[in-house]
C-alpha positions in Angstrom: 0.0 0.0 0.0 1.2 3.5 -0.7 1.5 6.2 1.9 2.1 10.0 1.4 4.3 11.6 4.0 3.5 15.4 4.0 6.2 17.0 6.2 6.4 20.7 7.1 9.6 22.2 8.4 9.8 24.3 11.5 10.1 28.0 10.8 13.7 29.2 10.2 15.2 25.7 10.1 16.6 25.8 6.5 20.1 25.5 7.7 19.2 22.3 9.7 17.6 20.9 6.5 20.8 21.7 4.5 23.1 20.2 7.1 21.0 17.0 7.4 20.4 16.6 3.6 23.3 14.1 2.9 22.1 11.5 5.4 18.4 12.2 4.3 19.3 11.5 0.7 21.3 8.4 1.7 18.2 7.2 3.6 16.0 7.8 0.5 18.4 6.0 -1.7 18.3 3.0 0.6 14.5 3.0 0.5 14.7 3.2 -3.3 17.0 0.2 -3.4 14.6 -1.7 -1.3 11.7 -0.8 -3.6 9.9 1.2 -0.8 10.3 4.7 -2.3 7.9 5.8 -5.1 8.7 9.5 -5.2 10.1 12.3 -3.1 11.1 15.9 -3.1 11.0 19.1 -1.2 8.0 21.4 -1.0 8.8 25.0 -1.6 7.9 28.4 -0.1 7.0 31.5 -2.2 10.7 32.3 -2.6 11.4 28.8 -4.0 13.3 27.6 -0.9 12.6 24.2 0.7 10.1 24.3 3.5 9.0 20.7 3.8 9.0 17.3 2.1 6.6 15.1 0.2 7.6 11.4 0.2 5.5 8.5 -1.2 6.5 5.1 0.2 5.3 1.5 0.2 4.4 0.1 3.6 2.2 -2.7 4.8 0.0 -0.5 6.9 -0.3 2.8 8.8 1.9 1.6 11.7 4.7 0.5 9.3 4.5 3.8 7.4 4.8 5.7 10.7 7.8 3.5 11.7 9.5 4.1 8.4 8.9 7.9 8.5 10.4 8.0 12.0 13.7 6.7 10.5 14.1 9.8 8.3 17.2 11.7 9.3 15.2 14.9 9.0 12.7 13.6 11.5 15.5 12.4 13.8 17.1 15.9 13.7 13.9 17.6 14.7 13.4 19.4 11.4 9.7 18.9 11.1 6.9 20.9 12.7 4.3 18.5 11.4 4.2 15.1 9.7 1.0 13.9 8.2 0.9 10.3 6.9 -2.0 9.2 4.8 -2.8 6.3 2.5 -2.3 7.4 -1.1 -3.8 6.2 -4.3 -1.6 7.1 -7.3 -4.1 7.3 -10.2 -2.6 9.6 -12.8 0.8 9.2 -14.4 1.7 6.2 -12.3 4.3 4.3 -14.3 3.2 1.0 -12.8 -0.4 1.4 -13.8 
């Protein structure tokens, strides 16, 4: 099952995001190698700077998605103000459809 992780950074935490980016990307690459990552990227503010993340993962259920999200180095570093995790149905432009 797919889950969308909608993460919003804490205000004025761009430097923490940039400092933590290498292990975050390494984590995403690991998920991708395991076949658990469908898509990911930063959400942007009006100035075009990162202010959050949108990550779509494969997990068995809500609890597994939450456990996986907690492993994100951004989450471990305390970057996020909020994290919303919801089941996701990829209908349009899904390359696997």
